[in-house]
N, C-alpha and C positions, 0 to 999 in steps of 0.2 A: 467759322473760324473764331476761336476764342482769343481773349486778350493775352492769355498765357502762351498760346501758339505764336502770336506776333512778337511777344517779348523774347521768347526763346530763339526765334528766327533772327532777331536783331543781335542778340548776344553771340550766336554762332557766327554771324557775319563779322562782328567786331573782332572776335578771336581769330577768324580766318585772315582778316587784314593784318593782325599782329604777326601771324605766322609768315605771311608773305613779306612783310616789312623787315623781318629778321634777316632775310636774304641768304638763308642757309639751306633752303629746301632743295633737295636733289630732284631729279626728274620723276622718280617713282613716288616721292612724297608729294610733289606738286600734283601728280596725277591722282593720288588718293584724295587730296584736298578737293580737287575739282569734282571728282566723283561723289564725294560726300555732299558737296553743295548742290549738285544736280539732284541727288536722291532726296535731300530735304526740300528742295523746290517742288519736286513732284508731290511730296507729302502735303505741302501747303496748298497745292492746286487740287487736292482731293484725288490724286491719281496713284497713291501709294497706300499700303496698309497702314492703319491708323496708329499702330504701335511704333512707328518710326522715331519719334522724338527720343525715347529712352535708348533706342538702338544707336542713335547718332552720337550721343554724348561720350561714350567710352573712347571711340576713335579720336575725337577731338582732344580729349584729355591726354591720350597717349602722345599725340603730336605736340601738344603744348609742353609736356614734360620733356620730350625729346629735343625740342629746339628752343624753348624759352626757359627751361629750368623748373625745378621743383616748387619754388615759391610762386611762380606764375601758375603752375598747375593747381596749387592749393587754392588760389583765388578763382581760377576757372572752375574747379570742382564745386566750390561754395556757391557759385552763381549758376552754372549750367545744370547741375543735378537738381537744384531746387526748382528751376524753371521747367525742367523736363518732367518732374513729378507733378507740377501744377498743370502742365499741358496734358499729361496723361489723365489726371483727375477730371479735366474738362471734357474729355472724350465721351460721347454718348455711349459707345459700345463698352468702354471701360466701366462707366457708371452702371450700366445694365448688368454686366457680369458681376460686379461687386454686390449690387442689390440682390441678385438672384442667389448668390452665395449666402448672404445673410438670411434670406427668406427660407432657404432650404433647411437651415437649422432651427428656424423659429416655428415652422408649420407644426412640428410635432408637439409644441408647447401651447397651442391654441386651446383656451379653456372656456371662452365665452363668445357670444355673438359679436360683441364689439371688436374683439381681437380678430375674429374671422373676417369681418368686414374690412378691417384695416389691411389684412393680408391681400384680400381680393383687390382693394384699391391700389396697392403698391404694384401688384402684378399687372393691372391694367395700365398704370403709368409706365412700366417697363415696356410693355407692348407698344404703347404710343411712341415712346422714344425710339424704338426700333423702326417704326414706320417712318418717322421724320428723318432718321439717319439714312434709310434706304432711299428716300426721295431726294435727299441732298446729294448723295453720292451719284445717283443716276443723273442728276442735273448737270454733272460735270462732263457727261458724255463718255466716261470711261470708268469702269468699275472692275477691280481685280477679282479673280476667282476666289482668292483668300477672303476678301471682304464678303463676298456672297456666301461663302461657306460659314463664316462667323455669324452673319446675320441669321442664316437658316438654323444654325445650332442654337443660338439664343432664343429664336422663336420656338423651337422644339422644347427647350428647357422651360420657357414660360408656360407652354401648354401642359407639360408634365407636372409642374408645380401647381397649376390651377387644379388639375385632376387630383393631386395629392391633398390639396387644401380642402376640396369638396368632399373627398372620402373621409378625411379626418373629422370634418364637421358632422357628416352623416352618421359616422360611427359613434360620435359623442352623443348625439340626440337619441340614437337607437339604444345606446347603453342606458340612458336615463329612463326610457320607456320600459326597458326590461326590469329595472329595479323596482318600478312602481306597479308592475303588472300583478293582477290577482293570482293568488296561489291556490291550486287545486290539489288536495291531498288524496292519496289512493287509499281506499278502504279494503283492507286485506280480508281473507276468509274468516268467517265468524264474527266480523265486525259489523257495525251499523246499528240501526234502531232496535233490531231484535235482540241485541246483546247488551242490555242496560247494566250499568255498574251498580251492584248492590253492596251494602256494608260488609257482608261476609267476603265477597270477592275482593273488595278493597283491602281488607286485613290480610287475606291470603297473598295478595300481590306484594304487600309491603314486606311480609315475612320472607317471601321468596327472594325479593330484591336484596334484603339484608344478608341472607345466607350466601347469595352469590358474591356480594361485595366482600364479605369476610373471607371467602375462599380465595378470591383474587389477591387480597392483601397478604394472606398467609403464604400463598404460592410465590408472590413476588419477593417476599422476605427470604424464603427458602432459596429461591433461585439466585438472588443477589448475593447472599452469603456463600453460596456454592461457587459462584463465578468471579467474585471480586478479586481474589488473589490471582486467578488466571488472567483477567483483563489487565491487571497491573503489570504482570510479567510480559504480556503481549505488547503493551505500550512501551515498556522499557526496551524490549528487543527492537521494536519499530523505530524508536528514537536512535538506538545505536546504528541500525541499518541506514537511517537517514544521514547520520553523521558521517558514515563511511562513504556515502554517495555524493555528498555535497562538500565543497571546499570550505573549511572552517574559518576562513578569513576573507577580508576584502583588501584589494590592492589598487592604489591609484598611481599611475605612472605619469610623472611630469617630465616633459622633454620631447625632443632634444633641446638642450640649452643653447639658444641662438645668440647669447651674449658672446662677444669676442674681446677678450682682454689683451690678446697678443696678435699673432699673425692671423689674418683672414684671407680666404681665397674664394673667388667665384670662378665657375667654369661654364662654358657654353659649348653647344654642339656645332658651332659654326664660328669662323673668325669674325671679329668686329671690323666693320668698315672704317675707313679713315675718318668719316664724319662722326661715327659713334665713338671712336677713340678720342677725337677732339672734344667730344662732350664730357669726357672724364676730367678735363682740365678744371671744371667748375667745382670739383670735390677734392678734399684732402682725405688721407687714409683714416683719420680719426672720425670722419663723418660717415660712419658705417651705414646709418639709416638712409642718408642721402644717396650713397652709392648703390645701396640695395634698391631703393625706389627707382633709380635710373637704369640699373642693369636687369632687374627681374622682368620688366616688360619686353626686354630684348631676348629673353629666353635663358637668362643666367640663373644659376642655383648656387647657394652658399654651401661650401664644404665644411666638414667638421674641423675644429681647431685643436683638438686634443693631440697629445704626443704619445707614442708608444712608451712603455716603461723604460726608464734609464737604468743602465748597469755600468759598473766600472769596467773599462776595457781590459784591465789587468787581473780581473777576478779569476780565482781558481775554484770557485764554488760551482759544482756541476749544475745546480738548480739555476744559477744566474746565467751560465753558459747556454742552458736550454732556451732561455728567453732571448739571448742574443741570436741563437740559431733561428728562432721564429722570425726575427727581423730580417735576417738574410733571405728568408722564404717569402718576404713581401708583407709581413705584418706591420701595420701603421696605426697611428692614433685614430680616434673616432669621436663620436658624440657622447655627451654626458646626460644621464637620466637620474632622476630621483624617484625611488620607489617608497610609497607610504603604505605600510601594512597595519590593518586594524582587525580586531576580532571581538565579537560579542558573546563568544562561548564562555560558559562557566568553567569548563575544563581548560587545561593548558594547551597551547599550540606553540611549537618551536619551528622557526624557519631554519633548517639545517644547512642549506646551500642554495645558491642562485647561479644558474648557468645559462647557456643558450642552446637552442635546438632548432630543427627544421631549417638549416642554413641552405640558401640557394643563391648562386652568384652568376653574373654575366658581365662581359666587358663593358667598361664605361665608354660612352660615345663622345666624351669631351675632347675637343680639339683646340680650345682656347682657354687661357686662364688669366685672371686679373687678381693680383696679389699685393698685399700691403706688408711693409716690413714690421718686425716685431716691435710692439710698444709696451712690453712688460709681460709679466707672468700672471696668470689667473689661478683660481683655486683648482686643486687637483683632487679628484675623487680617490678614495682609499681602496677601491676595487676596480680591477681592469679585466675585462673579458675580450675575446677576439674571435671573429669569424674565420680567422686564418688557421685555427687549430681545430682538431676534431671535437664535435659536441661531447660534453662530459669532461673536458679538460678543466681542472680547477681554476678558480679566479686568482689572479696575481694580486698580492698585497703591496700597496704603494705607501711611501711616506709623504709628508707634506710637500716635498720638492719633486715628486714624481719618480723617485728611485725605487726600484723593486726591492722589497725586504723579505719576500717570501713568495712561493709559488702556489700556495693554497691558503687563501684568506680565511675560508670557512672551517679550516682545521681547528681554529681556536677562536672563532667568532660565531655567535648565534644570535637570533632575534627571537625573544620570548613574547608571546601574545596571549590574550585571554586572561581570565581571572582578574579583570580590572587592572592589568599591567599596562604601563605606558606603551602606546603604539610604536611599532618598529619603523625606522626611517633609515635608508641607506642610499648613498650616491654611487652610481656605477657608470663606468665608461666602457663603451663597446667599440672596439677598434675594427678597422676594415682591412682590405687587401689592396695593394697598389694596383691602380688601373681597373678596379672591379666595382660593380654595384651589387651589394649583397642584401638579402632579406633574411630575417630570423625572428624567432619568438623567445621570450624568456622562459626558462625551465626553473620551477621552484620545487625543491624537495622539503617536505615538512613532516613533523612528528606529532602525533596526538596519542592519548591513552589507548586508542584503538589500533595503532600501528603506524608504519611509515607509508607516506603517499607522495605522489608527484602530480603537479598540475602545470599548465602552460598559461602564460600571460601574453596577450597580443595587443596590438594597437587599435582598440575598438573594432575588432573583427578583421583587421588587416595585419600583415606582418610589419615589423619595424624594418627600416632600411638604412644603409650606410654606404656612402660612395667615397672613393679615394682617388686622388689625382693620378692619371697615368704617368709613367716615368718620363715620357716625352710627349709634348703637344706641339702643334705646328705654330701656335702663336702664344707668346708670353708677354704680359704687361706687368710691370712692377713699378711701384712708386719709388723714385730716386730722391732721397733726402737732400741731395745736392751738396754743394760746398761753397768755398769763398768765391769762386768764379763760375760756378755752375748752379743756377737756381733749381729749387726742388720742382720736380715734374714727373709725369707718368712716362716711363721709358718703355720702348718696344725692344725687347731683348734681342731680336734679330738684327736691329740696327745699332743698338747700344748694349753690347754684351757685358761691358765692365760692371754696371750696377747689379747685374743679375748673377754674377759669379758667386759661388759659395764663399762665405767668410772663413 
């Protein structure tokens, strides 16, 4: 048992006491705490797999955040995670595993006898540590199958590395002997003592060698002149073919933008308990980071904050009416992304349009929402796409206030890349569908001197996703700013419908 183990045990016991003293633990939380303490006690007695310290800490941190708040969790994390790491480092099995990982990469670089001896010494020390650990665990009278398996696996790895180290050293010595071995030349037909080199034979050999060399030079010159033009043409054609097959630009997608300047909404797939609702009282809506740190461990996820394009309700423009029709069909706002395009091509590259493709949707499982009232307006991207419309539908153009000014942004906007032109940069919002979780990929149409092409941009091998709040959820919590006789608080809309009514 190391000093780090004892220090971690004391810290966990102290935080357990603070959780109990808070007096807010329900029956299931108290049971979790008791179970955690028993599990760690078994670890201290040598009756549990040695990786237990680092497994214990996350559960304690979650309970500390849940019942003592984020500031207490920050203090607990600073203390417990450091102690858990120290306890892990003090474990014999962890030390052996780390040592073997280093030796596995070092064996191939052994170059002399001293380095080889050092490798063997470290392997012997690892084996000795395994023997001591096995004896210690057996002395407690109970040894789990997992511990036995880990010990056996590490012993096997030590044996394998010893064999590899011995093979590497043997090969190195054998290679040295091969380099210094005597060389025996083969005497071909007509060679040997009976065919002495005379002056006449020497002159004839020199003349023959010069003639052959001249013939080779003349032949190479003739061949090079004959094929140079053809090789250049082939290389040019190969370059064009490669340009056609590869995307002539690079794109980096930043997003979704998780900053929230106005309304923010979290959703969960289950209702919040009374105790969990009470925990919200510690936070105000402007403390988005604190609310997120409190709700996400409970299973909450942050929804997009963007709005669908605004249009005048009295418009006679058919294009604007088509946008209104999309809203009636469930189109809502979404997440904002910023796309950065660069190209190192010497020829021009033009991004002609950006859209979405490969759309797939399924119903949202959200049954509970936590929402804050609007605290202002954020920046609005100038391009709006939506998964609610068929792929290939042009992007809507927005003004700075979010009003639609056109139904095809790329009809008169392009991004020119290549030829040392400034990289292209564009902000795009992708809207969702009410009550749906949808995935998609960006579709980019571009033009080069070789023609028009299309490529897809995904989220590092995965699709992008957007979720929109269902029209009705069973539980709605909204921050009520209050009034002269009513203090600000988190209101349950089922019990206090007035703050939740549309303005």
